[in-house]
mmCIF file of the C-alpha atoms, coordinates in Angstrom:
data_MODEL
# 
_entry.id   MODEL 
# 
loop_
_atom_site.group_PDB 
_atom_site.id 
_atom_site.type_symbol 
_atom_site.label_atom_id 
_atom_site.label_alt_id 
_atom_site.label_comp_id 
_atom_site.label_asym_id 
_atom_site.label_entity_id 
_atom_site.label_seq_id 
_atom_site.pdbx_PDB_ins_code 
_atom_site.Cartn_x 
_atom_site.Cartn_y 
_atom_site.Cartn_z 
_atom_site.occupancy 
_atom_site.B_iso_or_equiv 
_atom_site.pdbx_formal_charge 
_atom_site.auth_seq_id 
_atom_site.auth_comp_id 
_atom_site.auth_asym_id 
_atom_site.auth_atom_id 
_atom_site.pdbx_PDB_model_num 
ATOM 1  C CA . MET A 1 1  ? 136.647 60.005  91.826  1.00 0.00 ? 1  MET A CA 1 
ATOM 2  C CA . SER A 1 2  ? 133.335 59.817  93.683  1.00 0.00 ? 2  SER A CA 1 
ATOM 3  C CA . LEU A 1 3  ? 132.715 61.262  97.056  1.00 0.00 ? 3  LEU A CA 1 
ATOM 4  C CA . TYR A 1 4  ? 132.389 57.737  98.527  1.00 0.00 ? 4  TYR A CA 1 
ATOM 5  C CA . GLU A 1 5  ? 135.878 56.833  97.255  1.00 0.00 ? 5  GLU A CA 1 
ATOM 6  C CA . VAL A 1 6  ? 137.341 60.054  98.672  1.00 0.00 ? 6  VAL A CA 1 
ATOM 7  C CA . TRP A 1 7  ? 135.608 59.198  102.022 1.00 0.00 ? 7  TRP A CA 1 
ATOM 8  C CA . GLN A 1 8  ? 137.120 55.697  101.987 1.00 0.00 ? 8  GLN A CA 1 
ATOM 9  C CA . ALA A 1 9  ? 140.573 56.956  101.113 1.00 0.00 ? 9  ALA A CA 1 
ATOM 10 C CA . ALA A 1 10 ? 140.488 59.548  103.930 1.00 0.00 ? 10 ALA A CA 1 
ATOM 11 C CA . ALA A 1 11 ? 139.530 56.887  106.446 1.00 0.00 ? 11 ALA A CA 1 
ATOM 12 C CA . SER A 1 12 ? 142.872 55.233  106.201 1.00 0.00 ? 12 SER A CA 1 
ATOM 13 C CA . SER A 1 13 ? 144.769 58.471  107.149 1.00 0.00 ? 13 SER A CA 1 
ATOM 14 C CA . PRO A 1 14 ? 143.217 60.119  110.268 1.00 0.00 ? 14 PRO A CA 1 
ATOM 15 C CA . PHE A 1 15 ? 143.954 63.758  111.048 1.00 0.00 ? 15 PHE A CA 1 
ATOM 16 C CA . GLN A 1 16 ? 146.952 64.435  113.314 1.00 0.00 ? 16 GLN A CA 1 
ATOM 17 C CA . PRO A 1 17 ? 147.131 68.007  114.680 1.00 0.00 ? 17 PRO A CA 1 
ATOM 18 C CA . THR A 1 18 ? 150.456 69.838  114.746 1.00 0.00 ? 18 THR A CA 1 
ATOM 19 C CA . VAL A 1 19 ? 150.014 70.792  118.426 1.00 0.00 ? 19 VAL A CA 1 
ATOM 20 C CA . GLY A 1 20 ? 148.646 67.989  120.552 1.00 0.00 ? 20 GLY A CA 1 
ATOM 21 C CA . LYS A 1 21 ? 145.655 68.390  122.749 1.00 0.00 ? 21 LYS A CA 1 
ATOM 22 C CA . ASP A 1 22 ? 147.664 68.011  125.920 1.00 0.00 ? 22 ASP A CA 1 
ATOM 23 C CA . SER A 1 23 ? 150.125 70.817  125.169 1.00 0.00 ? 23 SER A CA 1 
ATOM 24 C CA . GLN A 1 24 ? 147.705 73.460  123.904 1.00 0.00 ? 24 GLN A CA 1 
ATOM 25 C CA . LEU A 1 25 ? 147.145 75.118  127.234 1.00 0.00 ? 25 LEU A CA 1 
ATOM 26 C CA . ILE A 1 26 ? 150.896 75.477  128.192 1.00 0.00 ? 26 ILE A CA 1 
ATOM 27 C CA . LEU A 1 27 ? 151.726 76.767  124.628 1.00 0.00 ? 27 LEU A CA 1 
ATOM 28 C CA . GLY A 1 28 ? 148.784 79.217  124.696 1.00 0.00 ? 28 GLY A CA 1 
ATOM 29 C CA . LEU A 1 29 ? 149.730 80.637  128.080 1.00 0.00 ? 29 LEU A CA 1 
ATOM 30 C CA . SER A 1 30 ? 153.366 80.827  127.151 1.00 0.00 ? 30 SER A CA 1 
ATOM 31 C CA . LEU A 1 31 ? 152.587 82.759  123.938 1.00 0.00 ? 31 LEU A CA 1 
ATOM 32 C CA . LEU A 1 32 ? 150.324 85.137  125.919 1.00 0.00 ? 32 LEU A CA 1 
ATOM 33 C CA . LEU A 1 33 ? 153.193 85.785  128.402 1.00 0.00 ? 33 LEU A CA 1 
ATOM 34 C CA . ILE A 1 34 ? 155.625 86.393  125.462 1.00 0.00 ? 34 ILE A CA 1 
ATOM 35 C CA . GLY A 1 35 ? 153.056 88.675  123.818 1.00 0.00 ? 35 GLY A CA 1 
ATOM 36 C CA . PHE A 1 36 ? 152.788 90.667  127.108 1.00 0.00 ? 36 PHE A CA 1 
ATOM 37 C CA . VAL A 1 37 ? 156.490 91.055  127.441 1.00 0.00 ? 37 VAL A CA 1 
ATOM 38 C CA . LEU A 1 38 ? 156.901 92.168  123.797 1.00 0.00 ? 38 LEU A CA 1 
ATOM 39 C CA . THR A 1 39 ? 154.051 94.627  124.179 1.00 0.00 ? 39 THR A CA 1 
ATOM 40 C CA . GLY A 1 40 ? 155.827 96.105  127.186 1.00 0.00 ? 40 GLY A CA 1 
ATOM 41 C CA . LEU A 1 41 ? 159.107 96.456  125.266 1.00 0.00 ? 41 LEU A CA 1 
ATOM 42 C CA . PHE A 1 42 ? 157.179 98.017  122.371 1.00 0.00 ? 42 PHE A CA 1 
ATOM 43 C CA . GLY A 1 43 ? 155.670 100.548 124.698 1.00 0.00 ? 43 GLY A CA 1 
ATOM 44 C CA . LEU A 1 44 ? 159.016 101.456 126.189 1.00 0.00 ? 44 LEU A CA 1 
ATOM 45 C CA . ASN A 1 45 ? 160.820 101.844 122.933 1.00 0.00 ? 45 ASN A CA 1 
ATOM 46 C CA . ARG A 1 46 ? 158.598 103.601 120.311 1.00 0.00 ? 46 ARG A CA 1 
ATOM 47 C CA . SER A 1 47 ? 160.524 103.884 117.024 1.00 0.00 ? 47 SER A CA 1 
ATOM 48 C CA . ALA A 1 48 ? 160.130 102.763 113.471 1.00 0.00 ? 48 ALA A CA 1 
ATOM 49 C CA . LEU A 1 49 ? 162.408 99.891  114.153 1.00 0.00 ? 49 LEU A CA 1 
ATOM 50 C CA . SER A 1 50 ? 160.428 98.651  117.088 1.00 0.00 ? 50 SER A CA 1 
ATOM 51 C CA . VAL A 1 51 ? 157.330 97.885  115.035 1.00 0.00 ? 51 VAL A CA 1 
ATOM 52 C CA . PRO A 1 52 ? 158.813 94.875  113.142 1.00 0.00 ? 52 PRO A CA 1 
ATOM 53 C CA . LEU A 1 53 ? 160.980 93.915  116.132 1.00 0.00 ? 53 LEU A CA 1 
ATOM 54 C CA . PHE A 1 54 ? 158.357 94.007  118.960 1.00 0.00 ? 54 PHE A CA 1 
ATOM 55 C CA . GLY A 1 55 ? 154.885 95.065  117.542 1.00 0.00 ? 55 GLY A CA 1 
ATOM 56 C CA . ILE A 1 56 ? 154.301 92.431  114.954 1.00 0.00 ? 56 ILE A CA 1 
ATOM 57 C CA . PRO A 1 57 ? 155.623 89.438  116.978 1.00 0.00 ? 57 PRO A CA 1 
ATOM 58 C CA . ALA A 1 58 ? 153.636 90.657  119.958 1.00 0.00 ? 58 ALA A CA 1 
ATOM 59 C CA . SER A 1 59 ? 150.374 90.700  117.989 1.00 0.00 ? 59 SER A CA 1 
ATOM 60 C CA . LEU A 1 60 ? 151.077 87.305  116.533 1.00 0.00 ? 60 LEU A CA 1 
ATOM 61 C CA . ALA A 1 61 ? 151.912 85.917  119.950 1.00 0.00 ? 61 ALA A CA 1 
ATOM 62 C CA . PHE A 1 62 ? 148.690 87.318  121.485 1.00 0.00 ? 62 PHE A CA 1 
ATOM 63 C CA . GLY A 1 63 ? 146.609 86.066  118.536 1.00 0.00 ? 63 GLY A CA 1 
ATOM 64 C CA . PHE A 1 64 ? 147.847 82.490  118.475 1.00 0.00 ? 64 PHE A CA 1 
ATOM 65 C CA . GLY A 1 65 ? 148.177 82.385  122.212 1.00 0.00 ? 65 GLY A CA 1 
ATOM 66 C CA . ALA A 1 66 ? 144.570 83.414  122.743 1.00 0.00 ? 66 ALA A CA 1 
ATOM 67 C CA . VAL A 1 67 ? 143.362 80.693  120.337 1.00 0.00 ? 67 VAL A CA 1 
ATOM 68 C CA . PHE A 1 68 ? 145.587 78.013  121.919 1.00 0.00 ? 68 PHE A CA 1 
ATOM 69 C CA . ALA A 1 69 ? 144.625 79.027  125.470 1.00 0.00 ? 69 ALA A CA 1 
ATOM 70 C CA . ILE A 1 70 ? 140.963 78.983  124.613 1.00 0.00 ? 70 ILE A CA 1 
ATOM 71 C CA . CYS A 1 71 ? 141.350 75.442  123.058 1.00 0.00 ? 71 CYS A CA 1 
ATOM 72 C CA . GLY A 1 72 ? 143.423 74.344  125.917 1.00 0.00 ? 72 GLY A CA 1 
ATOM 73 C CA . PHE A 1 73 ? 140.728 75.243  128.401 1.00 0.00 ? 73 PHE A CA 1 
ATOM 74 C CA . GLY A 1 74 ? 138.261 73.205  126.372 1.00 0.00 ? 74 GLY A CA 1 
ATOM 75 C CA . VAL A 1 75 ? 136.330 75.844  124.461 1.00 0.00 ? 75 VAL A CA 1 
ATOM 76 C CA . TYR A 1 76 ? 136.879 74.888  120.838 1.00 0.00 ? 76 TYR A CA 1 
ATOM 77 C CA . VAL A 1 77 ? 136.622 77.576  118.150 1.00 0.00 ? 77 VAL A CA 1 
# 
């Protein structure tokens, strides 16, 4: 299959993002708030069990929340 044929086949199926452009900001800010709450709970309860319960979800929420908030504000990464 040539590159031109791949280009023509891709033209019939445009990219549809999982999270729409209009909901990126609210999702990003919500994830940042959830990350902030989970970080507070992690700081209050330091144990080996709190790392998988609070630490890992907090870091994921901060990471994805920051990217979605940046994209929601109009700065594309």
